[in-house]
C-alpha positions as CSV (number, residue, x, y, z in Angstrom):
1,M,14.2,-36.7,25.4
2,L,16.8,-34.5,23.4
3,F,18.7,-35.7,20.9
4,H,21.8,-34.4,22.1
5,T,22.2,-36.2,25.4
6,W,23.4,-39.5,26.6
7,T,19.9,-40.5,27.6
8,F,19.0,-40.6,23.6
9,V,22.3,-42.5,23.3
10,I,21.0,-45.1,25.2
11,F,17.5,-45.3,24.5
12,F,18.4,-45.2,20.6
13,T,21.0,-47.9,21.2
14,I,18.0,-50.0,23.0
15,T,15.5,-49.1,20.2
16,M,17.7,-50.0,17.2
17,S,18.7,-53.4,18.6
18,V,15.1,-54.8,19.1
19,Y,14.1,-52.9,15.9
20,L,16.6,-55.0,13.8
21,L,15.7,-58.1,15.4
22,L,12.0,-57.7,14.6
23,R,12.7,-56.2,11.2
24,R,11.0,-59.2,9.3
25,H,8.0,-59.4,11.5
26,T,5.9,-56.4,10.5
27,N,3.2,-56.3,13.0
28,C,5.9,-56.7,16.1
29,R,8.5,-54.3,14.4
30,L,5.4,-51.5,14.0
31,L,4.1,-52.3,17.8
32,W,8.0,-52.0,18.8
33,L,8.5,-48.5,16.7
34,L,5.3,-47.5,18.3
35,I,5.9,-48.2,21.8
36,A,9.6,-46.4,21.6
37,S,8.0,-43.1,19.8
38,Y,5.4,-43.2,23.0
39,V,8.2,-43.6,25.3
40,F,10.4,-40.5,23.6
41,Y,7.3,-38.4,23.5
42,G,6.2,-39.5,26.9
43,W,9.7,-38.5,28.7
44,W,8.7,-34.8,28.6
45,N,5.4,-35.4,30.4
46,P,3.5,-38.8,30.2
47,L,0.3,-37.0,30.2
48,F,1.1,-35.7,26.3
49,L,0.5,-39.5,25.3
50,I,-3.2,-39.0,26.1
51,L,-3.5,-36.0,23.6
52,I,-1.6,-37.8,20.7
53,F,-3.5,-41.0,21.3
54,Y,-6.6,-39.1,21.1
55,S,-5.8,-37.5,18.1
56,T,-4.3,-40.3,16.2
57,S,-7.6,-42.5,17.1
58,L,-9.8,-39.6,15.9
59,E,-8.3,-39.3,12.5
60,Y,-7.7,-43.1,12.2
61,L,-11.5,-43.6,12.5
62,A,-12.5,-40.6,10.1
63,G,-10.2,-42.0,7.7
64,L,-11.9,-45.2,7.7
65,M,-15.6,-43.4,7.6
66,I,-14.2,-41.5,4.9
67,T,-13.9,-44.3,2.5
68,D,-16.1,-46.6,4.1
69,T,-19.6,-45.7,1.8
70,R,-21.0,-49.6,2.0
71,Y,-24.2,-48.4,3.7
72,K,-24.8,-45.0,1.4
73,K,-27.3,-45.0,-1.2
74,T,-26.9,-41.7,-2.9
75,W,-23.9,-39.7,-4.0
76,L,-25.2,-36.7,-1.8
77,T,-25.4,-38.7,1.5
78,I,-21.7,-40.0,0.7
79,C,-20.4,-36.7,-0.2
80,V,-22.5,-35.2,3.3
81,Y,-21.2,-38.0,5.2
82,K,-17.5,-37.6,4.3
83,K,-17.5,-34.2,4.4
84,T,-18.9,-34.3,8.2
85,W,-15.9,-36.5,9.2
86,L,-13.2,-34.5,7.7
87,T,-15.2,-31.3,9.1
88,I,-14.8,-33.1,12.5
89,C,-11.2,-33.9,11.9
90,L,-10.3,-30.3,10.9
91,L,-12.2,-28.5,13.9
92,N,-10.5,-30.9,16.1
93,S,-7.1,-30.2,15.1
94,I,-8.1,-26.2,15.2
95,F,-9.5,-26.8,18.5
96,M,-6.3,-28.6,20.0
97,L,-3.9,-25.8,18.6
98,G,-6.3,-23.1,19.6
99,F,-6.9,-24.3,23.1
100,F,-3.2,-25.5,24.2
101,K,-1.3,-22.8,21.7
102,Y,-3.2,-19.9,21.5
103,A,-5.7,-19.5,24.4
104,G,-3.2,-17.5,26.4
105,F,-2.8,-15.1,23.6
106,F,-6.3,-14.5,23.1
107,T,-7.5,-14.1,26.5
108,E,-4.4,-11.4,27.3
109,N,-5.3,-9.3,24.1
110,L,-9.2,-10.0,25.0
111,R,-8.3,-8.4,28.3
112,T,-6.2,-5.5,27.2
113,L,-9.2,-4.4,24.8
114,F,-11.7,-4.7,27.6
115,I,-9.3,-2.3,29.6
116,I,-8.8,0.1,26.5
117,L,-12.7,0.2,26.4
118,H,-13.0,0.6,30.1
119,I,-15.5,-2.4,30.4
120,P,-15.5,-3.7,33.6
121,L,-14.9,-7.5,33.2
122,D,-11.8,-9.3,34.4
123,V,-10.6,-11.7,32.0
124,P,-8.1,-14.1,33.5
125,V,-5.2,-14.8,31.2
126,A,-5.0,-18.9,30.4
127,N,-1.5,-20.3,31.3
128,I,-1.7,-23.9,29.8
129,L,1.1,-26.1,29.2
130,L,2.0,-26.2,25.4
131,P,2.8,-29.8,24.5
132,V,5.8,-30.5,23.1
133,G,5.7,-30.7,19.2
134,I,1.6,-30.2,19.0
135,S,2.0,-28.3,15.7
136,F,3.8,-30.9,14.1
137,F,1.9,-33.8,14.5
138,T,-1.7,-32.3,14.3
139,F,-0.5,-30.8,10.7
140,Q,0.9,-34.3,10.0
141,S,-2.7,-35.8,10.9
142,M,-4.1,-33.0,9.0
143,S,-2.8,-33.4,5.8
144,Y,-3.3,-37.2,6.2
145,I,-7.1,-36.9,6.4
146,I,-7.3,-34.1,3.9
147,D,-5.5,-36.4,1.3
148,V,-7.7,-39.2,2.0
149,Y,-10.6,-37.3,1.3
150,Y,-9.6,-36.2,-2.1
151,K,-8.0,-39.8,-2.5
152,K,-4.5,-38.6,-2.7
153,V,-3.6,-41.1,-0.5
154,K,-4.7,-44.5,0.4
155,V,-6.5,-44.9,3.6
156,E,-4.2,-47.0,6.2
157,R,-6.6,-49.3,7.9
158,H,-3.9,-50.8,10.1
159,F,-4.1,-49.0,13.3
160,I,-0.7,-49.7,14.8
161,R,0.8,-48.7,11.4
162,Y,-1.3,-45.4,11.4
163,A,-0.2,-44.8,14.9
164,S,3.5,-44.9,14.1
165,F,3.4,-42.7,11.3
166,V,1.7,-40.1,13.4
167,A,4.0,-40.6,16.4
168,M,7.3,-42.0,14.7
169,F,10.0,-40.3,17.2
170,P,12.8,-38.9,15.0
171,Q,10.5,-36.0,13.4
172,M,7.4,-35.9,15.6
173,V,8.5,-32.9,17.8
174,A,9.9,-30.5,15.5
175,G,9.5,-32.4,11.6
176,P,9.9,-32.5,9.3
177,I,6.1,-32.8,8.4
178,E,5.7,-35.6,6.7
179,R,2.9,-36.8,4.2
180,G,1.0,-40.2,4.3
181,R,1.8,-40.6,0.7
182,N,5.9,-40.9,1.7
183,I,5.8,-42.8,5.4
184,L,3.0,-45.1,5.4
185,P,4.3,-47.2,2.1
186,Q,7.7,-47.5,3.7
187,L,5.8,-48.7,7.2
188,R,3.9,-51.2,5.1
189,H,7.2,-53.2,3.8
190,I,10.5,-54.7,5.4
191,P,12.6,-51.9,5.6
192,I,16.0,-52.4,3.8
193,I,18.6,-51.7,6.2
194,R,22.3,-52.0,5.0
195,G,25.7,-51.2,6.8
196,L,25.5,-48.0,4.5
197,D,22.5,-46.8,5.4
198,V,23.5,-47.1,9.1
199,S,26.6,-45.6,8.3
200,D,25.3,-42.7,6.4
201,G,22.6,-42.1,9.1
202,L,25.0,-41.9,11.8
203,S,27.0,-39.5,9.4
204,L,24.0,-37.4,9.1
205,F,23.5,-37.3,12.7
206,L,26.9,-36.2,13.7
207,I,26.5,-33.3,11.5
208,G,23.3,-32.2,12.9
209,L,25.1,-32.6,16.2
210,V,27.8,-30.4,15.5
211,K,25.3,-28.0,13.9
212,K,23.5,-27.9,17.3
213,V,25.9,-28.3,20.1
214,V,28.9,-26.3,18.3
215,M,27.4,-23.7,16.3
216,A,23.6,-22.9,17.5
217,D,24.2,-23.1,21.0
218,F,27.3,-20.8,21.3
219,L,25.4,-18.3,18.9
220,A,22.6,-18.5,21.5
221,I,24.9,-17.4,24.1
222,Y,25.5,-14.2,22.2
223,V,22.2,-13.7,21.1
224,D,20.3,-14.0,24.2
225,K,22.7,-11.7,26.1
226,V,22.2,-9.0,23.7
227,Y,18.4,-9.4,22.8
228,N,17.3,-10.0,26.2
229,N,18.4,-6.4,26.9
230,P,18.9,-4.6,24.0
231,S,18.6,-1.4,25.5
232,F,22.0,-1.8,26.8
233,Y,23.8,-2.0,23.3
234,D,24.5,0.0,20.2
235,S,23.8,-0.6,16.6
236,T,26.4,-2.7,15.9
237,T,26.4,-4.9,18.3
238,L,22.5,-5.4,18.0
239,I,23.1,-5.8,14.0
240,F,25.6,-8.7,14.4
241,A,23.4,-10.4,17.3
242,T,20.9,-10.3,14.4
243,Y,23.3,-12.2,12.2
244,A,23.6,-14.3,15.0
245,F,20.4,-15.1,15.5
246,A,19.5,-16.0,11.6
247,W,22.3,-18.3,11.7
248,Q,21.6,-19.9,15.4
249,I,17.9,-20.5,14.2
250,Y,19.2,-22.3,11.1
251,F,21.9,-24.4,12.9
252,D,19.4,-25.1,15.4
253,F,16.6,-26.1,13.2
254,S,18.6,-27.9,10.4
255,G,20.8,-29.6,13.0
256,Y,17.4,-31.4,14.3
257,T,16.2,-32.1,10.9
258,D,19.8,-33.6,10.1
259,M,19.6,-35.6,13.5
260,A,16.0,-36.8,12.8
261,R,16.6,-37.5,9.1
262,G,20.2,-39.7,10.2
263,V,17.9,-41.6,12.8
264,A,15.4,-42.6,10.8
265,K,17.8,-43.7,7.9
266,A,19.5,-46.0,10.4
267,L,16.1,-47.6,10.9
268,G,15.3,-48.1,7.2
269,I,13.1,-44.7,6.9
270,R,13.7,-41.9,4.5
271,L,12.4,-38.8,5.3
272,M,12.2,-35.7,3.3
273,L,14.8,-32.7,3.0
274,N,13.8,-30.1,5.2
275,F,16.6,-27.1,4.4
276,N,18.6,-26.6,1.4
277,N,21.2,-24.0,1.9
278,P,18.5,-21.2,2.5
279,Y,20.8,-18.4,3.2
280,T,22.0,-19.0,-0.8
281,A,18.5,-17.8,-2.2
282,V,18.4,-15.5,-4.8
283,D,14.6,-14.1,-4.0
284,I,12.1,-14.4,-0.9
285,G,10.3,-17.2,-2.8
286,D,13.5,-19.0,-3.7
287,F,14.0,-18.4,0.2
288,W,10.7,-20.3,1.1
289,R,11.7,-23.2,-1.4
290,R,14.7,-23.8,0.8
291,W,13.5,-23.1,4.3
292,H,11.4,-25.6,6.7
293,I,10.4,-27.2,3.1
294,S,7.9,-29.5,4.5
295,L,6.3,-26.7,6.4
296,S,6.2,-24.5,3.3
297,S,4.9,-27.1,1.1
298,W,2.2,-27.7,3.4
299,F,0.8,-24.2,3.5
300,K,1.2,-24.0,0.0
301,D,-1.0,-27.4,-0.6
302,Y,-3.3,-26.7,2.2
303,V,-3.6,-23.2,2.5
304,Y,-2.4,-21.1,-0.7
305,V,-4.0,-23.7,-3.2
306,P,-7.2,-23.9,-1.3
307,L,-7.5,-19.7,-1.1
308,G,-7.2,-19.8,-4.7
309,G,-3.4,-20.2,-5.3
310,N,-1.9,-18.2,-8.3
311,R,-5.5,-18.2,-10.4
312,G,-7.4,-15.4,-10.6
313,F,-6.2,-11.8,-10.9
314,K,-3.0,-10.3,-9.9
315,Y,-4.0,-8.9,-6.5
316,K,-6.2,-11.9,-5.8
317,V,-3.0,-13.8,-6.0
318,Y,-0.8,-11.3,-3.8
319,W,-4.0,-11.7,-1.0
320,N,-3.4,-15.3,-1.1
321,V,0.4,-14.9,-0.7
322,L,0.0,-12.7,2.2
323,L,-2.7,-14.1,4.0
324,T,-0.8,-17.7,3.8
325,M,2.4,-16.0,5.4
326,V,0.5,-14.4,7.9
327,I,-1.4,-17.8,9.0
328,S,2.3,-19.0,8.8
329,G,3.8,-16.8,11.0
330,F,0.8,-16.9,13.6
331,W,1.9,-20.8,13.5
332,H,4.9,-20.2,14.7
333,G,3.9,-18.4,17.8
334,A,0.9,-16.9,19.7
335,A,2.3,-13.3,19.5
336,W,2.1,-10.3,17.4
337,T,5.7,-10.3,16.4
338,F,5.3,-13.5,14.9
339,I,2.1,-12.3,12.9
340,I,4.4,-9.4,12.0
341,W,7.1,-11.5,11.2
342,G,4.5,-13.7,8.7
343,G,3.3,-10.1,7.4
344,L,6.5,-8.9,6.5
345,N,7.7,-12.1,4.6
346,G,4.6,-12.1,2.6
347,L,4.5,-8.2,1.7
348,G,8.3,-8.8,0.7
349,R,7.2,-11.8,-1.5
350,V,4.4,-9.5,-2.7
351,L,6.2,-6.7,-3.7
352,T,9.1,-8.8,-5.6
353,I,7.1,-11.0,-7.5
354,D,7.6,-8.9,-10.8
355,L,10.6,-7.8,-9.9
356,E,12.0,-11.3,-9.7
357,K,11.0,-11.9,-13.3
358,S,12.5,-8.5,-14.6
359,Q,15.0,-8.5,-17.1
360,F,16.8,-5.9,-14.8
361,Y,16.8,-8.0,-11.8
362,L,17.8,-11.2,-13.7
363,K,21.1,-8.9,-14.9
364,I,22.0,-8.3,-11.2
365,P,24.7,-10.6,-10.2
366,K,23.8,-13.6,-8.2
367,I,26.1,-12.8,-5.3
368,I,24.4,-9.4,-5.0
369,K,20.7,-11.0,-4.8
370,Q,21.8,-13.8,-2.4
371,L,23.2,-10.9,0.0
372,L,19.9,-8.3,-0.5
373,V,17.5,-11.8,0.2
374,F,19.5,-12.6,3.7
375,H,19.4,-9.0,4.7
376,F,15.5,-8.8,4.4
377,I,15.1,-11.9,6.0
378,C,17.4,-11.0,8.5
379,L,15.2,-7.7,9.2
380,T,12.2,-10.1,9.6
381,W,14.1,-12.2,12.1
382,V,14.1,-9.1,14.7
383,F,10.8,-9.9,15.3
384,F,10.8,-13.4,15.2
385,R,13.5,-13.2,18.1
386,A,12.2,-10.1,20.1
387,A,10.7,-10.8,23.2
388,N,8.1,-8.5,22.5
389,L,6.7,-5.9,19.9
390,S,8.4,-2.9,22.1
391,D,11.8,-4.5,21.9
392,A,11.7,-5.6,18.2
393,M,10.7,-1.7,17.7
394,L,13.4,-0.5,20.0
395,I,16.1,-2.9,17.9
396,L,14.9,-1.2,14.7
397,K,15.3,1.9,16.1
398,K,18.5,1.9,17.4
399,I,19.6,-0.1,13.9
400,C,18.2,2.8,12.0
401,L,19.8,5.7,13.9
402,F,23.5,3.5,13.9
403,T,25.2,4.2,17.4
404,N,28.8,2.8,17.5
405,V,30.0,2.8,20.9
406,S,32.0,-0.2,21.8
407,P,30.6,-3.1,19.8
408,E,30.5,-6.6,21.3
409,I,31.0,-9.1,18.5
410,P,32.3,-12.8,19.0
411,V,34.6,-12.7,16.0
412,F,35.6,-16.5,16.4
413,L,31.9,-17.6,15.8
414,F,31.6,-15.4,13.1
415,G,34.9,-16.6,11.2
416,A,33.1,-20.0,11.8
417,V,29.8,-19.0,10.4
418,G,31.5,-16.9,7.4
419,L,33.3,-20.1,6.6
420,I,30.1,-22.2,6.5
421,W,28.4,-19.3,4.5
422,I,31.1,-19.5,1.8
423,Y,31.2,-23.1,1.7
424,Q,27.3,-23.0,0.6
425,L,27.6,-20.1,-1.7
426,I,30.3,-22.1,-3.5
427,F,28.4,-25.4,-3.3
428,S,25.5,-23.5,-5.1
429,S,27.4,-21.9,-7.6
430,K,29.5,-23.5,-10.8
431,Y,32.4,-23.7,-8.6
432,K,30.9,-26.6,-7.0
433,W,34.0,-29.1,-8.0
434,L,36.5,-27.2,-5.7
435,L,34.3,-28.7,-2.6
436,E,34.7,-32.1,-4.0
437,N,38.5,-32.0,-3.2
438,S,39.7,-34.7,-0.8
439,F,41.5,-32.2,1.2
440,V,38.7,-29.9,1.7
441,R,36.6,-32.9,3.0
442,V,39.0,-34.0,5.4
443,G,39.5,-30.9,6.6
444,G,36.0,-29.7,7.1
445,M,35.4,-33.3,8.9
446,V,38.4,-32.8,11.0
447,T,37.6,-29.2,12.2
448,A,33.9,-30.1,12.9
449,L,35.1,-32.7,15.3
450,V,37.9,-30.6,16.8
451,L,35.1,-27.9,17.6
452,F,32.5,-30.7,18.8
453,L,34.9,-32.1,21.4
454,V,36.1,-28.2,22.4
455,F,32.6,-27.1,22.8
456,S,30.1,-30.0,23.0
457,T,30.3,-29.7,27.0
458,A,29.9,-25.6,27.5
459,A,26.2,-25.1,26.0
460,N,23.4,-27.4,26.0
461,K,19.7,-25.8,25.1
462,Q,16.7,-27.2,23.8
463,F,16.0,-26.8,20.4
464,I,14.1,-23.6,19.3
465,Y,11.3,-25.2,17.5
466,F,10.2,-27.7,20.0
467,Q,8.3,-24.7,21.5
468,F,6.0,-24.4,18.1
């Protein structure tokens, strides 16, 4: 079920109405939230519910076992017992991701390796249906069980409450990846839902809807046309298609996050901020503190820090950064293009850590740094969007050779994107006060509404991050 459909409008109207009636009855409210979340998720394929119920049940049981030490006699047996359950849960999550998301990648590459080595074995390429949002709810469950193990969050003994946390429909299929210490306490108390919360939530939902339907889907038409046949286009067109994809994925993903946060806020639940004007970043580290914040912080807390983080000698820290970004790239997709994308971001971060602290870099005008970071990120997006590695290399080759025949550029769309980028740059500068003018605010709202009414029926694509 997609947010930007009439099916969801009907679903949410029913869900919200019953939720408000049951608001003061905690158990009934949580049960209704869980049922609604399962209907939402099962709308794609009811079989997906088996997987999420199994994962939820195992993590819930493991949390209880890790904290239940009544029958353990010694410190050693308690530690072994806790670590065993933690290991079971982590291996289970890794296996689920490996089976559903990466089986095809591994079998395909194994088959290619056998062909290169002339080994007479035919490896069938696995073709397994990928459950929507599996990367998101497995990461959310993993963070919970790790935090329980290290006593960073209180174990949840109420199964319906825990199941509601894992499957909560606003954010379960594309984030933000929430932590138990943020959501579970909210689910334990009667939600405070004021008229202002509902109106703010709906406003945030509408902002996300405009980002998705007006901007992302129309940029996608241009991006798909060019990137699906890169050999047909000249350098200028490929450059602008890459710019267009940079903004398409931002509007698409941040639009979903805005809608998710808006729906949750109407239900009296506060989700974390997931995007903070990432294309105004002044360095690569700053970009990753602004882009997909819930995932970036997840990898920092559960991959980068366990690897050693910024402890130890300099080159060990560099290795930790690079490895974390490569793993992040592989999380995004089972293809070498995603691994290279992650590696390039990691390499860029490693090469600029010392530069960003230098007096030379600090003296560079802010706008110049923002443009440099934006163009580096666009370079890495080529690998993220290209259909395969050969297409990515072809695109980069044609861009470097720079042939300009008859570029196809959607001027209107880029004009709209330019205005939004200027708005964000001003918002992050000392001239922010200019945007507080009522004329600017009303003008922006009217423009967004007009664009939505004009373009809302012409494009209807699924969210990009649903495939992850």
